[in-house]
C-alpha positions as CSV (number, residue, x, y, z in Angstrom):
1,M,6.4,-13.0,17.7
2,L,6.2,-14.0,14.0
3,D,9.7,-15.6,14.5
4,G,8.6,-17.4,17.6
5,F,8.5,-21.3,17.5
6,A,4.7,-21.3,18.0
7,M,4.4,-19.3,14.8
8,A,6.5,-21.8,12.6
9,P,3.7,-23.9,11.1
10,Y,1.6,-20.8,10.1
11,R,4.4,-18.5,8.8
12,S,4.4,-19.8,5.3
13,A,0.5,-19.3,5.0
14,F,1.0,-15.5,5.7
15,R,0.8,-13.2,2.6
16,G,2.9,-10.1,2.3
17,Q,5.7,-9.0,4.7
18,S,6.1,-7.3,7.9
19,L,6.3,-3.4,7.8
20,L,7.8,-3.4,11.3
21,R,11.1,-5.0,9.8
22,D,13.8,-3.3,8.0
23,A,14.0,-4.4,4.3
24,D,17.3,-6.3,3.4
25,A,18.7,-7.8,0.4
26,A,16.9,-11.1,0.7
27,H,13.6,-9.4,1.3
28,P,13.5,-6.0,-0.6
29,R,10.4,-4.1,0.3
30,G,9.4,-2.5,-3.3
31,P,5.9,-1.2,-3.7
32,L,3.5,-2.6,-1.4
33,P,-0.3,-2.8,-2.0
34,I,-2.3,-1.3,0.9
35,T,-6.0,-1.5,1.8
36,N,-8.4,-1.3,4.6
37,C,-10.2,-4.5,3.3
38,T,-9.7,-7.9,4.9
39,G,-11.6,-11.1,5.2
40,L,-12.3,-10.2,8.9
41,F,-13.1,-6.6,8.4
42,P,-15.0,-5.8,5.1
43,C,-14.5,-2.5,3.5
44,P,-16.8,0.1,5.1
45,V,-15.2,2.7,2.9
46,N,-13.0,1.2,0.1
47,T,-9.4,2.6,0.3
48,W,-6.9,1.1,-1.9
49,G,-3.2,2.1,-2.9
50,M,0.5,1.6,-2.9
51,L,3.2,2.5,-0.5
52,E,7.0,2.7,-1.2
53,D,9.4,4.4,1.2
54,N,7.6,7.7,2.2
55,V,5.4,7.9,-0.9
56,K,1.8,6.9,-0.7
57,L,-0.7,6.4,-3.5
58,Q,-4.3,6.0,-2.5
59,A,-7.9,6.2,-3.9
60,Q,-11.3,5.9,-2.1
61,A,-14.7,5.2,-3.6
62,W,-15.3,8.9,-4.6
63,D,-11.9,9.4,-6.2
64,N,-11.5,9.1,-10.1
65,E,-7.8,8.8,-9.8
66,F,-5.0,7.9,-7.4
67,R,-3.9,10.7,-5.0
68,C,-0.2,10.7,-4.3
69,T,1.3,12.0,-1.2
70,T,4.4,12.0,0.8
71,V,4.2,10.6,4.4
72,E,5.9,12.8,6.9
73,A,7.6,11.5,9.8
74,V,6.5,14.4,12.0
75,A,4.7,14.5,15.4
76,G,1.0,13.8,14.6
77,G,1.7,12.5,11.2
78,G,1.1,14.4,8.0
79,E,0.9,14.2,4.4
80,T,2.0,16.5,1.6
81,L,0.3,16.3,-1.9
82,R,2.7,15.4,-4.7
83,P,2.1,16.2,-8.3
84,A,0.8,13.2,-10.5
85,S,3.7,13.7,-12.8
86,D,6.3,13.1,-9.9
87,P,8.5,10.1,-10.9
88,A,7.8,8.3,-7.6
89,C,4.1,8.7,-8.1
90,V,4.2,7.5,-11.8
91,A,6.1,4.4,-10.5
92,L,3.6,3.6,-8.0
93,R,0.7,4.0,-10.3
94,E,2.3,1.7,-12.7
95,A,3.0,-0.9,-10.0
96,S,-0.8,-0.6,-8.8
97,K,-2.0,-2.0,-12.2
98,S,-0.6,-5.4,-11.2
99,Y,-2.6,-5.4,-7.9
100,F,-5.8,-3.4,-8.7
101,E,-7.5,-3.8,-12.0
102,F,-10.1,-1.2,-11.0
103,L,-10.2,1.9,-8.5
104,P,-12.5,1.6,-5.6
105,N,-15.2,3.3,-7.6
106,K,-15.1,0.6,-10.4
107,V,-13.3,2.9,-12.8
108,A,-10.5,0.9,-14.7
109,N,-7.0,1.6,-13.2
110,R,-5.1,3.0,-16.1
């Protein structure tokens, strides 16, 4: 689809990268910003965060800080809360500062 001939003129205008493809040396994944906000679908409930491998950092409008979880690959999905001091959570929190100046509730992302 994205690699199809018809998409060639539009490919360079797309931001980000496909989450459906495996990462490779030429296109490493690294921490990815995530949100439910788009130009076509305004934020009904702001949810922002970061994702890397199976670790997710997210905050919603009522959160005063990011919540860090492990995304489980089990039937029906699932998430396990991780401590804020977890090294993967700390790394995602640091990475989030370059994407999100504020949390969804307008508190500075520190």
